[in-house]
Backbone bond lengths (Angstrom), bond angles and torsions (degrees), N, CA, C in turn:
res aa  C-N    CA-C-N  psi(-1)  N-CA   C-N-CA  omega(-1)  CA-C   N-CA-C  phi
1 M - - - 1.461 - - 1.528 110.55 -
2 H 1.344 115.92 -35.53 1.468 119.01 176.67 1.524 111.06 -57.66
3 R 1.334 116.31 -43.00 1.469 119.35 -179.81 1.522 110.79 -66.71
4 L 1.332 117.02 -37.45 1.466 119.76 177.65 1.514 110.36 -61.66
5 N 1.336 117.06 -43.30 1.460 119.62 179.32 1.515 111.29 -62.06
6 R 1.322 116.56 -36.45 1.464 119.51 178.44 1.506 110.32 -62.51
7 F 1.354 116.93 -40.16 1.463 120.26 177.60 1.511 110.45 -63.79
8 R 1.330 117.56 -43.23 1.448 120.23 -174.49 1.518 110.44 -70.59
9 H 1.308 117.76 -35.29 1.453 119.53 -176.94 1.512 112.92 -83.63
10 A 1.302 116.23 -29.97 1.458 116.63 -175.29 1.499 113.67 -136.62
11 F 1.320 115.95 -29.94 1.467 122.63 -175.31 1.512 111.12 56.94
12 L 1.222 114.66 62.40 1.452 127.73 179.15 1.515 116.20 14.63
13 P 1.410 119.97 160.12 1.462 124.84 178.38 1.507 116.70 -142.50
14 L 1.500 116.83 -167.96 1.459 118.54 177.78 1.500 122.80 -173.11
15 V 1.370 112.28 -172.68 1.451 124.15 -178.76 1.510 108.65 -85.23
16 L 1.308 119.40 145.98 1.468 122.16 -158.23 1.495 120.48 -105.12
17 M 1.333 107.05 171.02 1.445 121.90 172.93 1.513 107.69 -62.63
18 A 1.326 117.11 133.23 1.452 119.80 179.02 1.507 109.54 -78.92
19 V 1.341 115.36 129.20 1.461 120.21 174.33 1.523 106.10 -105.89
20 C 1.319 116.34 105.39 1.458 121.26 -172.20 1.525 110.78 -67.06
21 F 1.325 115.99 145.85 1.452 120.90 177.50 1.514 109.91 -66.32
22 H 1.314 113.95 133.92 1.450 120.58 178.07 1.526 107.12 -149.97
23 P 1.352 119.43 139.50 1.466 120.74 -178.67 1.516 113.18 -53.85
24 A 1.327 117.93 -35.50 1.462 119.95 -179.02 1.521 110.69 -64.41
25 L 1.340 116.43 -38.83 1.446 119.47 178.18 1.524 110.86 -70.76
26 A 1.315 116.91 -34.92 1.458 120.25 177.15 1.514 110.53 -62.05
27 R 1.336 117.39 -41.91 1.469 120.25 178.32 1.518 110.58 -65.67
28 A 1.341 116.30 -37.43 1.458 119.57 -179.83 1.520 111.01 -65.05
29 A 1.344 115.93 -30.69 1.454 120.09 -178.06 1.521 112.43 -74.27
30 E 1.326 117.72 -21.44 1.452 121.11 -175.54 1.527 112.27 -68.41
31 S 1.320 118.28 -36.44 1.454 121.38 179.97 1.523 108.65 -137.41
32 L 1.318 115.69 126.40 1.454 120.69 -176.36 1.524 110.65 -83.13
33 P 1.325 117.87 136.31 1.467 120.45 172.60 1.529 108.92 -66.79
34 P 1.328 118.08 164.95 1.469 120.09 175.53 1.532 110.69 -60.29
35 L 1.323 115.38 146.71 1.462 120.91 179.99 1.521 111.05 -56.93
36 D 1.327 117.42 -44.04 1.461 119.89 -177.37 1.525 111.52 -61.14
37 Y 1.329 116.45 -36.28 1.468 120.16 178.69 1.529 110.57 -65.54
38 I 1.338 116.71 -44.01 1.465 120.18 179.43 1.525 110.60 -62.36
39 L 1.341 116.33 -43.51 1.461 119.71 179.39 1.522 111.55 -61.59
40 K 1.325 116.84 -42.41 1.463 119.98 179.50 1.528 111.28 -63.21
41 E 1.342 117.09 -39.43 1.456 120.34 -179.95 1.537 111.26 -69.64
42 V 1.323 116.80 -38.47 1.467 120.30 176.29 1.528 110.24 -64.32
43 E 1.339 116.17 -42.97 1.462 120.28 177.99 1.527 111.31 -62.30
44 K 1.327 115.53 -40.19 1.461 119.66 178.77 1.531 110.59 -62.42
45 R 1.323 116.46 -38.47 1.465 121.53 -178.95 1.524 111.88 -67.86
46 Y 1.355 116.99 -40.00 1.457 119.81 -169.25 1.522 115.37 -104.31
47 T 1.332 119.18 -20.97 1.458 119.93 -179.25 1.523 110.10 -68.29
48 G 1.310 116.58 126.36 1.457 121.38 179.97 1.510 113.94 74.61
49 S 1.333 117.04 10.02 1.458 120.44 -171.94 1.527 112.62 -90.47
50 Q 1.323 114.95 156.61 1.453 123.29 166.63 1.525 106.85 -123.11
51 F 1.308 117.17 135.35 1.465 117.75 176.46 1.525 110.60 -156.50
52 S 1.312 114.02 161.23 1.459 121.56 174.11 1.521 107.86 -130.69
53 A 1.315 116.73 157.62 1.464 121.06 -178.28 1.521 108.94 -164.77
54 D 1.326 115.85 159.43 1.455 120.42 166.07 1.526 107.66 -83.09
55 F 1.324 116.52 156.20 1.459 118.76 174.61 1.519 110.49 -138.89
56 L 1.306 113.63 151.38 1.459 123.42 174.98 1.527 106.41 -121.76
57 Q 1.291 116.94 142.12 1.457 120.32 -172.30 1.525 110.80 -137.13
58 E 1.319 115.10 139.58 1.465 121.23 179.86 1.519 108.29 -139.36
59 S 1.328 117.01 123.64 1.465 121.91 -179.49 1.521 109.42 -121.02
60 T 1.326 115.54 131.80 1.460 120.63 -177.75 1.519 110.61 -125.23
61 I 1.346 116.20 127.64 1.459 121.97 170.24 1.526 106.39 -102.26
62 K 1.315 115.76 106.21 1.465 121.27 -169.96 1.522 112.53 -63.01
63 S 1.325 118.06 -45.02 1.465 121.36 -174.37 1.523 112.26 -64.28
64 M 1.335 116.42 -27.72 1.463 121.02 -178.37 1.526 112.11 -103.60
65 E 1.332 116.07 -1.82 1.465 121.99 -179.37 1.524 110.89 52.98
66 I 1.332 115.11 46.09 1.466 121.81 179.65 1.523 108.91 -114.69
67 T 1.319 116.99 133.23 1.460 122.51 175.15 1.520 108.84 -129.39
68 D 1.329 115.48 126.44 1.455 121.67 177.64 1.525 109.68 -110.86
69 F 1.335 116.00 148.16 1.458 121.71 178.60 1.524 109.49 -123.07
70 A 1.323 114.69 148.11 1.463 120.16 177.07 1.524 108.13 -152.51
71 S 1.335 115.47 164.50 1.462 119.95 178.49 1.516 109.05 -157.25
72 G 1.333 114.75 160.04 1.446 118.82 179.63 1.514 111.83 174.96
73 R 1.327 115.05 -150.37 1.464 122.64 -174.47 1.524 109.00 -128.05
74 L 1.316 115.85 140.23 1.460 123.24 -177.26 1.524 110.35 -119.82
75 Y 1.340 116.24 138.27 1.465 122.64 174.72 1.528 108.14 -128.90
76 V 1.330 116.96 133.67 1.467 121.39 -177.73 1.524 109.32 -134.31
77 R 1.320 115.58 133.12 1.456 121.53 175.66 1.529 107.88 -134.26
78 Y 1.328 115.47 124.08 1.467 121.39 -179.31 1.523 109.99 -75.49
79 P 1.364 118.04 141.66 1.463 127.12 -5.25 1.533 112.06 -99.60
80 G 1.300 115.97 136.40 1.456 121.60 166.70 1.508 118.01 85.63
81 M 1.338 118.90 -3.22 1.464 120.10 -175.26 1.526 111.21 -99.07
82 M 1.326 116.02 129.88 1.461 121.24 179.20 1.532 110.36 -143.54
83 R 1.323 113.79 152.29 1.462 121.29 174.59 1.525 107.86 -141.03
84 W 1.341 116.93 116.35 1.457 122.98 177.97 1.528 107.59 -108.19
85 E 1.322 117.10 112.39 1.463 121.82 178.97 1.529 108.94 -102.89
86 Y 1.307 116.39 103.76 1.464 121.53 178.30 1.523 109.21 -84.04
87 E 1.317 116.26 127.91 1.461 122.10 177.96 1.515 111.81 -104.97
88 K 1.327 117.28 -34.70 1.467 122.95 -179.59 1.520 108.35 -132.48
89 P 1.333 118.83 144.64 1.469 127.22 3.66 1.528 113.39 -77.72
90 E 1.343 117.23 -15.70 1.459 120.20 176.13 1.518 107.86 -146.31
91 R 1.321 116.30 155.98 1.465 120.87 -177.23 1.524 110.62 -70.89
92 Q 1.317 114.68 136.32 1.455 122.07 177.59 1.525 107.73 -162.23
93 V 1.313 117.42 143.75 1.463 121.19 -179.59 1.522 108.53 -128.14
94 I 1.338 116.01 130.54 1.457 122.45 174.37 1.519 106.93 -115.37
95 I 1.323 116.90 121.22 1.464 122.28 -172.90 1.521 109.40 -129.48
96 T 1.334 116.23 136.91 1.455 120.33 171.91 1.521 110.22 -141.79
97 D 1.340 114.75 143.06 1.464 120.63 173.35 1.524 110.98 -100.17
98 G 1.334 115.50 10.76 1.456 121.79 -178.12 1.512 112.32 100.01
99 K 1.320 116.86 -19.37 1.465 121.68 179.45 1.519 110.90 -120.64
100 K 1.324 116.35 -51.32 1.457 121.62 -179.86 1.521 110.30 -99.81
101 L 1.321 114.98 158.01 1.462 121.81 179.51 1.514 109.21 -134.05
102 W 1.340 116.02 136.79 1.458 122.19 174.71 1.528 108.56 -129.63
103 I 1.303 117.44 135.39 1.459 122.94 172.31 1.526 106.73 -122.08
104 F 1.325 116.41 115.16 1.463 121.67 -172.86 1.519 109.98 -114.60
105 R 1.339 115.28 126.47 1.463 121.85 175.65 1.524 107.32 -113.36
106 P 1.340 117.66 98.22 1.470 121.39 -173.20 1.522 114.08 -58.35
107 Q 1.347 117.36 -38.62 1.464 118.99 -174.95 1.525 111.79 -65.15
108 D 1.341 117.09 -24.27 1.464 121.38 178.73 1.529 112.26 -105.80
109 N 1.340 116.52 -3.26 1.461 121.85 -172.23 1.531 109.91 48.59
110 Q 1.323 115.11 47.13 1.465 122.09 -177.31 1.525 109.79 -115.46
111 V 1.324 116.31 134.88 1.458 122.15 177.92 1.521 108.93 -125.94
112 M 1.320 116.48 126.96 1.458 122.13 172.89 1.519 107.22 -103.74
113 V 1.317 116.70 133.10 1.460 120.98 -176.69 1.522 109.39 -124.61
114 G 1.344 115.88 147.82 1.453 120.07 179.87 1.510 110.65 -172.42
115 G 1.316 115.46 -167.07 1.454 121.96 179.76 1.515 111.07 -98.74
116 A 1.311 116.75 127.85 1.466 121.05 -178.75 1.523 112.95 -60.21
117 P 1.358 119.85 -42.69 1.468 119.10 -178.20 1.528 113.23 -58.74
118 V 1.333 117.65 -32.61 1.460 120.77 179.34 1.524 110.67 -76.72
119 F 1.322 116.80 -47.22 1.462 121.29 -177.33 1.526 111.65 -63.33
120 F 1.343 116.56 -38.92 1.456 121.15 -174.79 1.529 113.27 -102.62
121 R 1.314 118.38 16.31 1.462 119.81 -174.93 1.522 111.59 -62.78
122 D 1.318 114.61 153.71 1.469 123.31 175.18 1.523 113.00 59.17
123 G 1.334 117.12 28.33 1.454 120.18 176.09 1.510 114.43 84.73
124 Q 1.333 118.39 5.30 1.457 119.80 178.74 1.527 110.03 -64.36
125 G 1.318 114.72 152.02 1.454 119.73 178.15 1.508 113.64 66.53
126 A 1.357 116.80 25.46 1.471 121.32 178.94 1.525 111.29 55.51
127 S 1.333 116.27 34.60 1.465 120.39 -173.80 1.522 113.27 -65.27
128 F 1.345 117.57 -21.69 1.466 119.45 -179.92 1.527 112.31 -68.76
129 L 1.329 118.41 -12.20 1.460 119.79 174.85 1.522 111.14 -61.84
130 S 1.335 116.11 -28.80 1.460 119.98 179.87 1.526 112.54 -99.25
131 D 1.335 117.69 -2.76 1.470 122.21 175.21 1.516 107.34 -157.07
132 I 1.324 116.26 83.75 1.458 121.86 -170.98 1.523 112.37 -66.83
133 S 1.326 118.52 -18.03 1.465 120.59 178.36 1.523 111.54 -62.98
134 M 1.329 117.55 -19.90 1.454 122.14 178.52 1.522 111.82 -59.87
135 V 1.327 117.88 -29.22 1.461 121.44 -176.04 1.520 110.94 -59.99
136 R 1.327 117.61 -50.85 1.470 120.38 179.60 1.524 112.14 -70.56
137 K 1.334 117.07 -35.64 1.458 120.83 -174.87 1.518 112.96 -71.94
138 K 1.331 116.56 -35.27 1.459 120.41 -168.96 1.529 115.20 -103.36
139 F 1.353 117.30 -12.48 1.457 118.47 -169.71 1.528 113.29 -133.93
140 N 1.332 114.67 148.72 1.457 121.59 161.71 1.527 106.67 -88.16
141 I 1.330 116.87 132.73 1.467 120.45 -168.56 1.521 110.67 -123.50
142 K 1.321 115.90 135.83 1.460 122.63 172.08 1.525 108.32 -124.00
143 L 1.329 115.48 146.45 1.460 121.61 -178.31 1.518 110.54 -102.97
144 A 1.332 115.85 137.74 1.466 121.97 176.59 1.517 108.45 -142.96
145 Q 1.335 115.26 167.49 1.454 120.93 172.92 1.521 108.20 -95.53
146 A 1.321 117.45 123.34 1.456 120.13 179.63 1.526 109.75 -58.94
147 E 1.313 116.16 127.05 1.458 121.26 -175.42 1.517 111.61 -63.49
148 G 1.316 115.82 123.34 1.457 121.29 176.31 1.508 114.78 75.17
149 E 1.355 118.16 6.05 1.456 120.54 -177.84 1.522 109.93 -136.61
150 Y 1.322 116.74 153.18 1.454 121.69 179.76 1.527 109.56 -92.45
151 L 1.316 113.67 64.06 1.461 122.10 -179.69 1.527 108.65 -135.59
152 Y 1.323 116.54 146.50 1.455 120.52 170.14 1.527 108.00 -82.25
153 E 1.321 115.77 138.91 1.461 120.76 -179.40 1.526 109.24 -114.51
154 L 1.322 116.31 119.28 1.459 121.97 176.84 1.530 107.46 -102.79
155 R 1.332 115.54 114.96 1.461 120.61 179.26 1.525 108.26 -96.93
156 M 1.327 116.28 116.28 1.456 121.89 -169.35 1.530 110.40 -118.91
157 K 1.324 115.39 118.95 1.457 121.28 176.25 1.521 108.74 -108.43
158 P 1.336 117.56 134.26 1.463 120.27 -178.52 1.525 111.73 -57.18
159 I 1.332 116.66 135.11 1.460 121.28 177.54 1.520 110.04 -65.63
160 E 1.314 116.74 -41.69 1.456 122.49 173.88 1.513 108.39 -111.69
161 G 1.312 116.22 155.87 1.456 119.63 -177.81 1.514 111.86 -55.20
162 A 1.308 116.51 124.73 1.464 121.65 179.41 1.519 108.70 -111.16
163 A 1.317 115.73 132.11 1.461 119.91 -179.29 1.515 110.65 -59.60
164 N 1.333 115.29 121.23 1.468 122.43 172.31 1.523 114.43 67.35
165 I 1.317 119.05 14.00 1.460 120.58 175.44 1.525 109.48 -122.50
166 A 1.324 116.74 118.16 1.456 121.14 174.51 1.529 110.48 -93.57
167 E 1.335 115.78 -37.20 1.466 120.02 -177.75 1.528 109.15 -163.33
168 I 1.317 115.66 146.33 1.459 121.78 170.49 1.519 107.72 -120.28
169 R 1.312 117.16 136.18 1.462 121.94 177.70 1.519 109.58 -117.34
170 L 1.314 115.13 125.17 1.460 121.24 175.11 1.522 108.63 -104.53
171 Y 1.309 116.62 135.21 1.458 122.32 177.64 1.526 107.80 -112.74
172 V 1.322 115.17 119.18 1.460 122.56 -169.55 1.521 110.00 -113.92
173 V 1.327 116.86 134.53 1.466 122.28 179.71 1.534 109.21 -79.42
174 P 1.350 118.69 126.01 1.461 120.14 175.43 1.528 111.88 -57.09
175 R 1.330 115.01 149.78 1.460 124.10 177.17 1.534 112.80 76.24
176 S 1.319 118.38 -53.16 1.464 119.20 -179.50 1.529 111.56 -83.65
177 Y 1.330 116.80 -25.64 1.464 123.83 -178.63 1.521 112.09 57.10
178 Q 1.328 115.01 35.11 1.459 121.13 172.70 1.530 109.02 -89.03
179 I 1.316 116.21 144.53 1.461 121.14 176.47 1.527 108.08 -81.80
180 A 1.327 115.75 117.44 1.462 120.93 -175.95 1.523 112.57 -95.07
181 R 1.351 115.98 -28.30 1.463 118.89 -175.48 1.515 108.75 -151.39
182 I 1.325 115.77 145.32 1.458 122.97 175.33 1.525 107.22 -128.32
183 V 1.324 116.72 124.74 1.461 121.26 177.79 1.528 108.37 -120.14
184 T 1.316 116.44 124.30 1.459 122.47 178.43 1.521 109.03 -110.92
185 L 1.340 116.36 127.97 1.463 121.72 -179.25 1.520 109.43 -119.10
186 N 1.344 116.06 143.51 1.458 119.39 175.84 1.522 110.55 -110.82
187 D 1.332 116.48 -178.47 1.460 121.27 -175.38 1.518 113.33 -70.49
188 Y 1.324 117.66 -12.77 1.463 121.16 -177.65 1.529 112.80 -96.81
189 G 1.325 116.24 2.64 1.457 119.77 -179.00 1.508 114.32 87.37
190 D 1.346 117.75 2.74 1.465 120.85 175.38 1.528 108.93 -74.87
191 D 1.295 116.48 153.71 1.461 118.96 178.01 1.522 111.29 -143.21
192 T 1.319 113.44 152.92 1.466 122.22 176.47 1.518 107.32 -127.14
193 R 1.303 116.97 128.32 1.462 121.36 -177.04 1.526 109.09 -123.17
194 I 1.318 114.77 127.39 1.459 121.53 177.24 1.518 108.24 -119.67
195 D 1.303 117.38 119.88 1.453 122.61 176.44 1.524 108.69 -102.57
196 I 1.311 115.82 128.24 1.463 122.36 -176.92 1.521 108.10 -100.88
197 V 1.311 115.92 116.47 1.456 121.88 -168.76 1.536 110.98 -111.28
198 S 1.323 116.23 131.12 1.469 123.04 174.09 1.525 113.09 49.74
199 P 1.340 117.48 57.97 1.465 118.96 179.03 1.523 112.07 -66.37
200 H 1.321 115.28 142.91 1.466 121.86 177.99 1.526 107.87 -117.57
201 F 1.345 116.21 108.32 1.462 121.64 -178.17 1.530 110.42 -89.91
202 N 1.342 113.31 170.47 1.464 121.10 -179.40 1.521 111.70 59.60
203 A 1.326 115.10 27.29 1.462 119.76 176.33 1.526 109.07 -74.83
204 N 1.307 116.12 145.79 1.464 120.97 177.15 1.523 107.48 -98.56
205 L 1.332 115.94 86.23 1.453 120.93 -173.58 1.524 110.85 -87.08
206 D 1.308 115.08 130.61 1.460 121.12 179.94 1.530 109.42 -68.20
207 P 1.337 118.31 130.26 1.472 120.63 178.84 1.527 113.60 -56.06
208 S 1.334 117.18 -23.98 1.469 119.97 -179.53 1.530 112.11 -65.06
209 L 1.335 117.64 -18.78 1.462 120.54 176.19 1.519 111.45 -61.95
210 F 1.333 116.53 -23.68 1.458 121.02 -171.10 1.529 112.54 -109.16
211 S 1.310 115.62 23.14 1.462 121.69 171.39 1.519 107.56 -133.38
212 F 1.312 116.40 166.19 1.466 119.35 -174.53 1.520 110.01 -147.79
213 E 1.322 115.53 133.72 1.463 122.01 175.82 1.526 107.88 -104.97
214 I 1.302 116.22 120.25 1.464 121.25 -175.88 1.528 109.77 -66.55
215 P 1.337 117.72 127.16 1.469 121.05 -178.16 1.530 111.73 -66.08
216 P 1.332 117.33 152.10 1.470 121.15 177.15 1.529 110.44 -59.28
217 G 1.309 115.19 137.00 1.456 120.48 176.04 1.512 115.25 76.90
218 A 1.340 117.63 6.00 1.460 120.00 -177.49 1.534 111.20 -68.86
219 D 1.328 114.64 148.31 1.465 121.54 172.99 1.525 107.19 -81.94
220 V 1.325 116.87 107.59 1.465 121.66 -175.04 1.524 109.33 -100.89
221 Q 1.328 116.07 126.51 1.453 121.81 179.42 1.521 109.82 -125.79
222 K 1.323 115.78 142.91 1.461 121.95 -179.92 1.521 109.40 -89.55
223 I 1.328 116.78 133.46 1.450 121.56 175.74 1.529 108.76 -79.55
224 E 1.322 115.72 126.64 1.466 120.02 179.91 1.523 110.30 -67.45
225 E 1.329 115.92 139.08 1.462 121.09 -179.87 1.517 110.45 -102.19
């Protein structure tokens, strides 16, 4: 249950995809395009899209000086479908078809079930990757240049009070307008960072990736809403 709470409050994070230095990116960093233009290009990239990627995740609880790391594979199919396959430090799968949610821990044969809209509300769990329109609808957004990196930084504060979310930061690669990193911060100074590595777009993802059949004899628990 402790691990589930960590997902709900921060949805773990990590160390990132390397964006190699290139003169074209250096020029892009010198002057920022208008925010509306960047948002439109990001929406164009992700609306109706299917993609897969590796991810790295780093979660920090500031008051306890604890940092956890994880990594795995991500699959996204618009609208609303996601599959997070955690390989390290232990195997775990988080699956949603946009309505239902399953969290499967194979080593314990345990399945947690619930409603995706509740678990992923207010942009938690990087849910806007599967419905990018959420960014404009749910957040007030400011544009900045990521310090020391050739990435656009979108600082997003919830328009309405969001449980356990003070701010989400999206880091966008110039020219490709791919989201390279997602950082979620709460009111206590804790943060979750997810780095999206080597995304593969235009993937033909089987819809069965986003459904789950509960194994025989599994310990099934309901996620509180």
